[in-house]
C-alpha positions in Angstrom: 11.7 14.3 23.9 9.4 16.0 21.3 5.8 15.1 21.5 3.9 14.5 18.3 0.3 14.1 17.4 -0.9 10.5 16.9 -1.5 9.2 13.4 -5.1 8.2 13.2 -6.5 5.5 10.9 -10.2 5.9 10.2 -12.5 2.8 9.8 -14.1 3.0 6.3 -17.7 2.8 7.5 -19.9 5.6 8.9 -22.4 4.6 11.6 -25.9 6.1 12.3 -25.7 5.5 16.0 -23.1 5.7 18.7 -24.1 2.2 19.8 -23.1 0.7 16.4 -19.8 2.6 16.5 -19.2 1.5 20.1 -19.7 -2.2 19.2 -16.9 -1.9 16.6 -14.7 -0.1 19.1 -15.2 -2.9 21.6 -14.4 -5.5 18.9 -11.2 -3.8 17.9 -10.1 -3.5 21.5 -10.9 -7.2 22.3 -8.9 -8.4 19.3 -5.7 -7.1 20.8 -6.5 -7.9 24.5 -5.6 -11.6 24.0 -2.6 -11.0 21.7 1.0 -10.2 22.3 0.9 -6.6 20.9 0.0 -3.4 22.7 -3.5 -2.6 21.6 -4.4 0.5 19.7 -6.0 3.6 21.2 -9.6 3.5 19.8 -12.1 6.4 19.7 -15.6 7.0 18.6 -16.1 10.5 17.0 -19.3 12.3 16.1 -19.4 14.1 12.8 -21.3 17.3 12.1 -23.9 15.2 10.3 -24.7 13.5 13.6 -23.2 10.2 12.4 -20.3 8.4 14.0 -16.9 7.2 12.9 -14.3 4.9 14.6 -10.6 5.8 14.5 -7.6 4.1 16.0 -3.9 4.6 16.3 -0.8 2.4 16.9 1.3 5.2 18.2 2.6 4.4 21.7 3.9 7.9 22.4 1.2 10.5 22.7 
């Protein structure tokens, strides 16, 4: 089976602190925890400008 890179979706907002981005990450993860679907993989990434973005994917195969 061929492995592929996940397709990432970036949240439209850029955050000044890792804490702010982490709050959104937790919110995204909690929305799927009580549902029927498999939740997305969510990451907080730091940009070169020392700001943070949140990205997530629905790919089940990594």
